[in-house]
MIBAZA-161063 format. One record per residue (C-alpha): residue number from 1; chain; z, x, y. Coordinates in steps of 0.05 Angstrom, whole numbers, plus 5000, padded with zeros to 4 digits. Layout:
% residues N
- NUM A Z X Y
...
//
This chain:
% residues 284
- 1 A 3637 2605 9187
- 2 A 3561 2598 9161
- 3 A 3511 2573 9213
- 4 A 3506 2496 9207
- 5 A 3548 2495 9146
- 6 A 3499 2534 9105
- 7 A 3511 2599 9075
- 8 A 3447 2636 9098
- 9 A 3461 2704 9069
- 10 A 3479 2673 8990
- 11 A 3429 2691 8937
- 12 A 3430 2662 8867
- 13 A 3448 2730 8838
- 14 A 3508 2738 8889
- 15 A 3533 2668 8873
- 16 A 3534 2681 8796
- 17 A 3573 2746 8810
- 18 A 3619 2706 8854
- 19 A 3629 2660 8799
- 20 A 3642 2707 8744
- 21 A 3584 2682 8708
- 22 A 3546 2736 8662
- 23 A 3475 2731 8668
- 24 A 3412 2767 8639
- 25 A 3350 2775 8682
- 26 A 3285 2749 8644
- 27 A 3217 2746 8678
- 28 A 3232 2705 8740
- 29 A 3297 2674 8717
- 30 A 3367 2687 8700
- 31 A 3390 2664 8634
- 32 A 3468 2647 8620
- 33 A 3509 2604 8579
- 34 A 3502 2529 8594
- 35 A 3539 2509 8657
- 36 A 3547 2433 8625
- 37 A 3626 2435 8607
- 38 A 3611 2384 8546
- 39 A 3565 2442 8519
- 40 A 3593 2490 8475
- 41 A 3535 2546 8488
- 42 A 3542 2606 8439
- 43 A 3476 2622 8448
- 44 A 3457 2628 8519
- 45 A 3404 2574 8532
- 46 A 3400 2565 8605
- 47 A 3351 2590 8653
- 48 A 3367 2593 8727
- 49 A 3308 2607 8779
- 50 A 3324 2669 8813
- 51 A 3302 2643 8883
- 52 A 3321 2572 8889
- 53 A 3373 2565 8840
- 54 A 3344 2509 8796
- 55 A 3371 2508 8724
- 56 A 3355 2475 8662
- 57 A 3389 2486 8592
- 58 A 3336 2481 8539
- 59 A 3385 2459 8488
- 60 A 3421 2399 8523
- 61 A 3372 2385 8572
- 62 A 3423 2393 8624
- 63 A 3390 2402 8695
- 64 A 3410 2417 8770
- 65 A 3413 2465 8827
- 66 A 3464 2524 8825
- 67 A 3482 2519 8898
- 68 A 3497 2436 8899
- 69 A 3534 2453 8826
- 70 A 3584 2497 8861
- 71 A 3585 2460 8930
- 72 A 3547 2518 8961
- 73 A 3494 2506 9012
- 74 A 3435 2545 9023
- 75 A 3375 2538 9077
- 76 A 3305 2522 9063
- 77 A 3289 2578 9108
- 78 A 3327 2626 9066
- 79 A 3292 2605 9003
- 80 A 3224 2609 9033
- 81 A 3243 2682 9060
- 82 A 3265 2703 8990
- 83 A 3202 2675 8955
- 84 A 3155 2710 9003
- 85 A 3193 2772 8997
- 86 A 3188 2772 8922
- 87 A 3112 2752 8929
- 88 A 3102 2812 8970
- 89 A 3138 2857 8925
- 90 A 3093 2833 8864
- 91 A 3026 2835 8902
- 92 A 3046 2910 8926
- 93 A 3057 2924 8854
- 94 A 2992 2899 8832
- 95 A 2952 2934 8885
- 96 A 2978 2998 8916
- 97 A 3043 3000 8881
- 98 A 3114 3004 8908
- 99 A 3148 3055 8954
- 100 A 3214 3086 8951
- 101 A 3268 3039 8992
- 102 A 3282 3066 9061
- 103 A 3344 3118 9064
- 104 A 3345 3129 8993
- 105 A 3381 3190 8973
- 106 A 3360 3237 8913
- 107 A 3411 3236 8854
- 108 A 3439 3310 8844
- 109 A 3493 3291 8792
- 110 A 3497 3302 8719
- 111 A 3520 3234 8692
- 112 A 3522 3230 8618
- 113 A 3510 3302 8615
- 114 A 3438 3305 8640
- 115 A 3420 3367 8685
- 116 A 3406 3353 8758
- 117 A 3340 3388 8744
- 118 A 3318 3328 8695
- 119 A 3344 3278 8743
- 120 A 3297 3308 8793
- 121 A 3240 3304 8747
- 122 A 3249 3236 8738
- 123 A 3257 3222 8813
- 124 A 3326 3192 8809
- 125 A 3359 3163 8873
- 126 A 3411 3126 8902
- 127 A 3416 3069 8956
- 128 A 3462 3020 8985
- 129 A 3414 2962 8980
- 130 A 3427 2900 8935
- 131 A 3379 2918 8885
- 132 A 3401 2989 8873
- 133 A 3476 2996 8896
- 134 A 3528 3033 8846
- 135 A 3461 3052 8804
- 136 A 3421 3111 8785
- 137 A 3351 3087 8798
- 138 A 3284 3112 8776
- 139 A 3210 3099 8795
- 140 A 3167 3070 8742
- 141 A 3098 3099 8747
- 142 A 3036 3075 8709
- 143 A 2986 3124 8687
- 144 A 2952 3120 8759
- 145 A 3016 3149 8779
- 146 A 3033 3086 8826
- 147 A 3098 3057 8824
- 148 A 3101 2991 8789
- 149 A 3176 2976 8789
- 150 A 3245 3007 8794
- 151 A 3299 3013 8742
- 152 A 3371 3023 8758
- 153 A 3428 3039 8709
- 154 A 3494 3014 8722
- 155 A 3545 3072 8726
- 156 A 3609 3038 8730
- 157 A 3606 2977 8674
- 158 A 3573 2926 8718
- 159 A 3525 2874 8699
- 160 A 3466 2878 8681
- 161 A 3474 2949 8657
- 162 A 3398 2955 8674
- 163 A 3361 2925 8726
- 164 A 3287 2923 8744
- 165 A 3263 2912 8813
- 166 A 3222 2872 8822
- 167 A 3237 2834 8756
- 168 A 3181 2807 8713
- 169 A 3129 2868 8721
- 170 A 3092 2885 8661
- 171 A 3117 2958 8646
- 172 A 3077 3013 8620
- 173 A 3101 3065 8571
- 174 A 3138 3118 8612
- 175 A 3134 3172 8629
- 176 A 3063 3194 8628
- 177 A 3064 3251 8578
- 178 A 3015 3297 8537
- 179 A 3019 3295 8462
- 180 A 3053 3359 8424
- 181 A 3008 3375 8364
- 182 A 2975 3306 8370
- 183 A 3047 3271 8367
- 184 A 3080 3226 8416
- 185 A 3153 3205 8410
- 186 A 3167 3131 8422
- 187 A 3236 3111 8442
- 188 A 3267 3047 8467
- 189 A 3304 3061 8536
- 190 A 3296 3101 8598
- 191 A 3359 3142 8578
- 192 A 3335 3150 8510
- 193 A 3272 3188 8537
- 194 A 3312 3219 8593
- 195 A 3356 3250 8545
- 196 A 3304 3283 8499
- 197 A 3264 3309 8556
- 198 A 3330 3341 8580
- 199 A 3334 3376 8516
- 200 A 3265 3397 8509
- 201 A 3225 3343 8475
- 202 A 3180 3330 8535
- 203 A 3127 3290 8492
- 204 A 3172 3228 8491
- 205 A 3158 3157 8519
- 206 A 3201 3094 8524
- 207 A 3178 3022 8518
- 208 A 3238 2988 8557
- 209 A 3259 2952 8494
- 210 A 3224 2940 8428
- 211 A 3195 2870 8453
- 212 A 3155 2908 8505
- 213 A 3110 2942 8460
- 214 A 3037 2921 8436
- 215 A 2975 2944 8412
- 216 A 2943 2956 8478
- 217 A 2998 3005 8501
- 218 A 2997 3041 8437
- 219 A 2924 3048 8442
- 220 A 2929 3080 8509
- 221 A 2969 3138 8471
- 222 A 2906 3145 8431
- 223 A 2863 3154 8490
- 224 A 2910 3206 8514
- 225 A 2901 3244 8450
- 226 A 2953 3221 8404
- 227 A 2937 3223 8335
- 228 A 3003 3203 8314
- 229 A 3069 3168 8333
- 230 A 3141 3186 8319
- 231 A 3183 3122 8321
- 232 A 3251 3137 8344
- 233 A 3289 3072 8356
- 234 A 3362 3062 8346
- 235 A 3393 3070 8280
- 236 A 3420 3003 8270
- 237 A 3384 2951 8229
- 238 A 3349 2917 8293
- 239 A 3327 2980 8315
- 240 A 3297 2997 8245
- 241 A 3265 2926 8240
- 242 A 3233 2939 8305
- 243 A 3207 3007 8284
- 244 A 3177 2975 8226
- 245 A 3139 2924 8270
- 246 A 3111 2983 8307
- 247 A 3083 3016 8247
- 248 A 3044 2957 8227
- 249 A 3016 2953 8300
- 250 A 2997 3028 8296
- 251 A 2965 3020 8223
- 252 A 2921 2964 8262
- 253 A 2890 3009 8311
- 254 A 2884 3070 8263
- 255 A 2943 3111 8294
- 256 A 2991 3146 8248
- 257 A 3061 3129 8250
- 258 A 3128 3156 8222
- 259 A 3199 3128 8232
- 260 A 3254 3177 8246
- 261 A 3325 3144 8231
- 262 A 3391 3176 8247
- 263 A 3443 3129 8219
- 264 A 3487 3098 8276
- 265 A 3456 3144 8329
- 266 A 3412 3132 8387
- 267 A 3368 3180 8420
- 268 A 3406 3170 8487
- 269 A 3467 3202 8457
- 270 A 3438 3261 8417
- 271 A 3471 3334 8433
- 272 A 3430 3391 8447
- 273 A 3444 3418 8374
- 274 A 3421 3350 8345
- 275 A 3350 3349 8386
- 276 A 3341 3422 8367
- 277 A 3350 3403 8291
- 278 A 3305 3344 8308
- 279 A 3252 3389 8339
- 280 A 3250 3435 8284
- 281 A 3246 3379 8229
- 282 A 3185 3349 8268
- 283 A 3142 3413 8295
- 284 A 3166 3475 8252
//
């Protein structure tokens, strides 16, 4: 029985999972479909605070608290502890960087046919903690080498597929690489860049989503010696539209950009033969 009728160990994320609610982390909130039974929310418009469970639908203005909505109780002490923990994580990320979690285990498998050597290069690890369990996790390092976040990829279909810890951190282009013949390849996700590195294109970086790219980050590539950018986003309509936006940013900062489009393929799924062909096309 929970102490004093309060569920001292229940977090917002755990409650959402318990109730089977699909959510997407966004900043300091979770985005979900509205909990108002009278609101048919086809485009998720409710935000839930990741710490205290307060929610607000920006479409129908339905407001409340997740714990009280489901008849759960949580202590004020737990909320304060969670908030303090999050603040400490954010402050460490700003100043000295994060550290690997205690008792982490280096990942030595070959999931998605990525070689153990490449996983070691990207410092992949496993851990039983809430933020890391059932995931292959990677430290995200900035230009100074400090760890600003961890990203975990769920390996058995769980949600969210990708998870950042802590959430809401400003992410650099990753990893830190040197240009090849003045060129750096830009892809969207971490498994896109890992797959290219695994198959020989080690001048690739990822932006962790097309909404996470701006002129300041592109200018950092110029400072590292890049004279051109090869944009290699997903071959679907959304990916190609994002590529055109990046080309406009490059034009404004004087960086030559070219777009590589492989119809209905993404960089994270390319075979060795396909990467070899791309490499020959780019650098022969």
